[in-house]
C-alpha positions in Angstrom: -11.3 3.3 21.6 -14.2 3.5 19.3 -15.8 6.3 21.4 -12.6 8.3 21.2 -12.3 7.8 17.5 -15.9 9.0 17.0 -14.9 12.2 18.8 -12.1 12.7 16.4 -9.2 11.9 18.7 -6.0 10.8 16.8 -5.8 7.0 16.4 -2.6 6.6 18.4 -4.1 8.6 21.3 -7.3 6.6 21.2 -5.3 3.3 21.3 -3.1 4.3 24.2 -5.7 6.0 26.2 -8.2 3.1 25.9 -5.5 0.7 27.2 -4.4 3.1 30.0 -7.9 3.7 31.3 -8.8 0.0 31.4 -5.5 -0.9 33.0 -5.9 1.7 35.8 -9.6 0.8 36.5 -9.7 -3.0 36.1 -6.1 -4.2 36.8 -3.3 -3.6 39.2 -0.6 -3.5 36.4 1.7 -0.5 36.2 1.1 1.9 33.3 4.8 1.6 32.7 4.2 -1.8 31.2 2.2 -0.2 28.4 5.1 2.1 27.6 7.5 -0.8 27.5 5.2 -2.7 25.2 4.8 0.3 22.9 8.6 0.7 22.7 9.1 -3.0 22.0 6.6 -2.7 19.2 8.9 -0.5 17.2 12.1 -2.2 18.4 12.0 -4.8 15.6 14.4 -5.5 12.8 11.7 -5.9 10.1 10.6 -2.3 10.7 14.1 -1.0 9.8 13.3 -1.3 6.1 10.3 1.0 6.3 12.1 4.3 6.8 14.5 3.5 4.0 11.6 2.7 1.6 9.8 5.9 2.5 13.0 7.9 2.1 13.8 6.3 -1.2 10.3 7.0 -2.6 10.6 10.7 -1.6 14.0 10.9 -3.2 12.7 9.4 -6.4 9.9 12.0 -6.6 12.2 15.0 -6.1 15.1 13.5 -8.0 13.3 13.0 -11.3 13.1 9.2 -11.2 9.3 9.1 -11.0 8.8 11.6 -13.8 11.0 9.5 -16.2 9.0 6.4 -15.4 5.9 8.3 -16.3 7.4 9.4 -19.7 8.5 5.8 -20.4 5.1 4.2 -19.8 3.3 7.0 -21.8 5.6 6.4 -24.8 4.6 2.7 -24.8 0.8 2.9 -24.2 -0.1 6.5 -25.0 -0.9 5.7 -28.7 -4.1 3.7 -28.0 -7.5 5.1 -27.1 -7.4 5.9 -23.4 -3.6 5.8 -23.5 -3.3 8.3 -20.7 -5.5 6.2 -18.5 -3.4 3.1 -19.2 -0.3 5.2 -18.5 -1.8 6.3 -15.1 -2.4 2.7 -13.9 0.9 1.3 -15.4 2.9 4.2 -13.8 1.2 3.6 -10.4 2.1 -0.1 -10.6 5.7 0.7 -11.4 6.0 3.5 -8.8 4.3 1.3 -6.3 7.2 -1.1 -6.8 9.5 1.8 -5.9 7.7 3.5 -3.0 5.5 0.9 -1.2 3.2 3.8 -0.3 -0.3 4.4 -1.7 -0.6 8.1 -0.8 2.9 8.8 -2.1 1.9 7.1 -5.4 -1.3 9.2 -5.7 0.7 12.4 -5.1 3.6 11.6 -7.4 1.5 10.4 -10.3 -1.6 12.5 -9.8 0.1 15.9 -9.7 1.3 15.2 -13.3 -1.4 13.1 -14.8 -4.6 14.6 -13.6 -4.0 18.1 -15.2 -3.0 16.3 -18.4 -6.3 14.3 -18.3 -8.2 17.5 -17.9 -6.3 19.1 -20.8 -7.2 16.2 -23.1 -10.9 16.3 -22.0 -11.1 13.0 -20.3 -14.5 12.6 -18.4 -14.1 14.2 -15.0 -15.6 11.3 -12.9 -13.5 8.7 -14.8 -10.3 10.7 -14.2 -10.9 11.5 -10.6 -11.7 7.9 -9.8 -8.7 6.5 -11.6 -6.2 8.9 -10.0 -7.6 8.2 -6.5 -7.8 4.4 -6.9 -4.7 3.6 -8.9 -2.3 4.4 -6.1 -3.7 1.7 -3.9 -1.9 -1.0 -5.9 1.3 0.2 -4.1 0.1 -1.7 -1.0 0.3 -5.0 -2.8 3.3 -4.6 -5.2 6.5 -5.0 -3.2 8.1 -3.4 -1.4 4.9 -2.7 0.6 5.1 -1.0 4.0 1.8 -2.6 5.0 3.2 -6.0 4.3 6.2 -5.3 6.4 3.9 -4.4 9.3 1.9 -7.6 8.8 5.2 -9.6 8.9 6.2 -7.8 12.0 3.0 -8.6 13.9 2.6 -12.2 12.8 6.2 -13.4 12.3 5.7 -14.3 8.6 8.6 -13.9 6.2 8.8 -10.5 4.6 10.5 -12.1 1.5 7.6 -14.5 1.1 5.1 -11.8 1.4 6.9 -9.7 -1.2 6.9 -12.6 -3.6 3.2 -13.2 -3.0 2.5 -9.6 -3.6 3.8 -9.7 -7.2 1.1 -12.0 -8.5 -1.6 -10.4 -6.4 -0.6 -6.9 -7.4 -0.6 -7.8 -11.1 -4.1 -9.2 -10.8 -5.2 -6.1 -8.9 -3.8 -3.7 -11.4 -4.9 -5.8 -14.4 -8.6 -5.5 -13.2 -8.4 -1.7 -13.6 -6.7 -2.0 -17.0 -9.6 -4.2 -18.2 -12.1 -1.7 -17.0 -10.1 1.1 -18.8 -10.3 -1.0 -22.0 -14.0 -1.5 -21.7 -14.7 2.2 -20.8 -12.4 3.5 -23.7 -14.3 1.3 -26.2 -17.7 2.7 -25.1 -16.6 6.3 -24.8 -13.8 6.7 -27.4 -11.3 8.3 -25.1 -8.5 10.5 -26.5 -5.1 9.1 -27.4 -1.6 10.6 -27.8 0.2 10.8 -31.1 2.1 7.6 -31.9 5.5 7.8 -30.4 8.3 7.1 -32.9 10.8 4.3 -32.3 13.4 7.0 -31.6 11.2 8.6 -28.9 10.6 5.2 -27.3 14.3 4.4 -27.3 15.1 7.8 -25.8 12.4 7.3 -23.1 13.8 3.8 -22.4 17.3 5.1 -22.1 16.3 7.9 -19.8 14.3 5.6 -17.6 16.8 2.8 -17.4 18.4 4.3 -14.2 15.0 4.6 -12.6 13.9 1.0 -13.4 17.0 -0.3 -11.7 15.5 0.5 -8.3 12.9 -2.4 -8.4 15.6 -4.6 -9.9 17.8 -3.9 -6.9 15.0 -4.3 -4.4 13.3 -7.4 -5.7 16.4 -9.0 -7.4 18.5 -8.6 -4.2 15.8 -10.2 -2.0 14.7 -13.0 -4.3 18.3 -14.0 -5.1 19.2 -14.1 -1.4 21.9 -11.5 -1.8 20.2 -8.9 0.5 17.6 -8.9 3.2 14.6 -6.5 2.7 16.2 -4.1 5.1 19.5 -4.1 3.2 17.7 -3.8 -0.1 15.8 -0.8 1.2 19.0 0.9 2.3 20.8 0.2 -1.0 17.8 1.5 -3.0 17.8 4.7 -1.0 21.6 5.3 -1.6 21.1 4.4 -5.3 18.2 6.8 -5.7 20.3 9.6 -4.2 23.2 8.9 -6.5 20.9 8.9 -9.6 19.1 12.0 -8.6 22.2 14.0 -7.7 24.8 12.8 -10.3 22.9 11.2 -13.2 19.7 13.3 -13.6 21.2 16.2 -11.6 17.7 17.3 -10.3 18.4 16.6 -6.6 20.5 19.3 -4.9 21.9 19.0 -1.4 19.3 21.5 -0.2 16.5 19.4 -1.7 18.0 16.2 -0.1 17.9 17.8 3.3 14.2 18.7 2.7 13.4 15.2 1.6 15.2 13.8 4.7 13.1 16.0 6.9 9.8 15.1 5.2 10.7 11.4 5.3 11.6 11.7 9.0 8.2 13.2 9.8 6.4 10.5 7.8 8.3 7.8 9.6 7.6 9.3 13.0 3.9 9.4 12.2 3.8 5.8 11.2 6.0 4.5 14.0 4.0 6.3 16.7 0.9 4.6 15.4 2.7 1.2 15.3 3.9 1.6 18.9 0.4 2.5 20.1 -1.2 -0.3 18.2 1.3 -2.8 19.5 0.5 -1.8 23.1 -3.2 -2.1 22.2 -2.7 -5.5 20.7 -0.6 -6.7 23.7 -3.4 -5.8 26.1 -6.0 -7.5 23.9 -3.9 -10.6 24.2 -3.5 -10.3 28.0 -7.3 -9.9 28.2 -7.7 -13.0 26.0 -9.7 -11.2 23.4 -8.2 -13.0 20.4 -8.6 -16.4 22.1 -12.2 -15.6 22.9 -13.0 -14.4 19.4 -11.1 -17.3 17.9 -13.1 -19.8 19.9 -16.4 -18.1 19.1 -15.7 -18.1 15.4 -14.4 -21.6 15.2 -17.4 -22.9 17.0 -19.6 -21.5 14.3 -17.3 -21.5 11.2 -15.4 -24.6 10.3 -14.9 -23.8 6.7 -11.9 -21.8 5.3 -14.1 -20.5 2.5 -16.7 -19.0 4.9 -13.9 -17.6 7.1 -12.4 -15.8 4.1 -15.8 -14.3 3.3 -16.1 -13.0 6.9 -12.5 -11.6 6.7 -13.3 -9.7 3.5 -16.5 -8.3 4.9 -14.9 -7.1 8.1 -11.8 -5.7 6.4 -13.7 -3.8 3.7 -15.8 -2.2 6.5 -12.7 -1.5 8.7 -10.8 -0.1 5.7 -13.5 2.6 5.3 -12.7 4.0 8.7 -9.2 3.0 9.7 -5.7 3.4 8.2 -4.3 0.2 6.9 -1.3 -0.1 9.2 -3.4 0.3 12.3 -5.9 -2.2 11.0 -3.2 -4.8 10.3 -1.7 -4.5 13.7 -5.0 -4.7 15.5 -6.7 -7.4 13.4 -3.7 -9.4 12.2 -3.1 -11.2 15.5 -6.9 -11.9 15.7 -7.2 -13.5 12.3 -3.8 -15.3 12.2 -4.4 -18.1 14.6 -7.8 -18.9 13.2 -6.5 -19.0 9.7 -3.7 -21.4 10.7 -6.3 -23.7 12.4 -8.4 -23.7 9.2 -5.4 -24.5 7.0 -5.0 -21.1 5.4 -1.4 -20.2 4.5 -0.4 -17.2 6.6 1.3 -15.6 3.6 -1.9 -15.9 1.6 -3.8 -14.4 4.6 -1.5 -11.5 4.6 -2.0 -10.8 0.9 -5.8 -11.0 1.4 -5.7 -8.5 4.3 -3.5 -6.1 2.4 -5.7 -6.3 -0.7 -8.8 -5.5 1.4 -7.0 -2.5 3.0 -5.8 -1.3 -0.4 -9.5 -1.0 -1.4 -10.1 0.7 1.9 -7.5 3.4 1.0 -10.0 5.0 -1.4 -13.3 3.8 0.0 -15.6 6.5 1.5 -15.9 8.0 4.0 -12.4 8.1 5.4 -10.1 6.4 2.8 -6.8 8.2 3.0 -6.4 8.5 -0.8 -9.7 10.5 -1.0 -8.2 13.2 1.2 -4.9 13.2 -0.8 -6.8 13.4 -4.1 -8.8 16.4 -3.0 -5.6 18.2 -2.3 -4.0 17.5 -5.7 -7.1 17.9 -7.8 -8.9 20.7 -6.0 -12.1 18.7 -6.2 -14.6 18.6 -3.3 -15.3 15.3 -1.6 -18.9 15.4 -2.9 -17.6 14.9 -6.5 -14.8 12.5 -5.6 -16.9 9.9 -3.7 -19.3 9.0 -6.6 -16.3 8.9 -9.0 -14.5 6.2 -7.0 -17.4 3.8 -6.5 -17.1 2.0 -9.8 -13.4 1.4 -9.1 -14.3 0.0 -5.7 -16.4 -2.6 -7.5 -13.7 -3.4 -10.0 -11.1 -4.0 -7.3 -13.5 -6.1 -5.2 -13.7 -8.4 -8.2 -9.8 -8.6 -8.2 -10.0 -9.2 -4.4 -12.3 -12.2 -4.9 -9.8 -13.7 -7.4 -6.9 -13.1 -5.0 -8.9 -14.6 -2.2 -10.3 -17.8 -3.8 -7.5 -18.6 -6.2 -4.5 -18.9 -3.9 -2.1 -19.8 -6.7 -2.3 -16.2 -7.9 -0.4 -15.1 -4.8 1.4 -18.3 -3.8 2.9 -19.4 -7.2 6.2 -17.6 -6.8 6.7 -18.2 -3.0 5.9 -21.9 -3.6 8.6 -22.1 -6.3 11.2 -20.4 -4.0 10.4 -21.8 -0.6 8.4 -25.0 -0.9 
């Protein structure tokens, strides 16, 4: 698999071909078994919510919901030095609670905010790094597609993961806000004219419909009224209603285009999930997880050291591999070891997702880097140095999330324990 990836072969092909070759050479199993396992990998109820969340996020971008969230946050925080930077991070945190997708958040917010930062003469490196990194918070703040994949591969409750993601996502986003505060004090960043109370009230009124989306998703799940899948479906229908009949920016033609784009995105993700599930199945048959678990447990009997090892491995993996694939491949390896060491599986999931959120914008292959080059027009050579300080900032947040479990587990403990 590694050899194929080094030659630039698509990840899903590398996963399937690696399994197929080994099966044909070293076993007498039929290749049909691999196909059956791949199909079984996507034939899971928890995955049904993912297409709805992707579709709802795309509807919100085209239907004007995302733009109104941006205006709302800017009216609140734009008046202070570096207000546009605060707006960027705050908007990404809110939109992350709507979309669950890091690249979608970068695209939706970056297209609007980066040109405005350039117009207000924000430092180029600061702006590029902020736009590229801010979207990664979407992986932690529910609903998170990556968390849904972790739940699917380990059997952990999606609802508990979503609850844990709230605290972790707030800490993750707050770390960037603190850095913006320090940077703005040292460099005296521009600020917007103070919004009047009337302007704030108008922005709040216009955004009220948009902000109901996270209320529907999170409120429905936490109150036990809806499952995550049902909440995702309701949020998609609600976003269509608001876009078409309230804001009137979503035409039937645009809705068809959004449906097509969402279908393509879902197909890309699910093909990868299917291939990774087949790969994970064969690893299990070959007793790779058991062998690694035994080797690690013989040398590591401390949960603290194990978490150090996980963070190092995932930060490196995140530089080269997309988060969903990494979760599917590594989740089954780490899960049994963590349970043996007394680590809560929900906390483990949050730690893994937080690592891969950082990997989303870590060179050389962080997905957000390539998305950001497209929306900013900047070459990778300028983008890579710009994000490194944000990598450090978010690693600090990762350490807090890792070694203070209460940050993530406070809400799940209240609800389930």
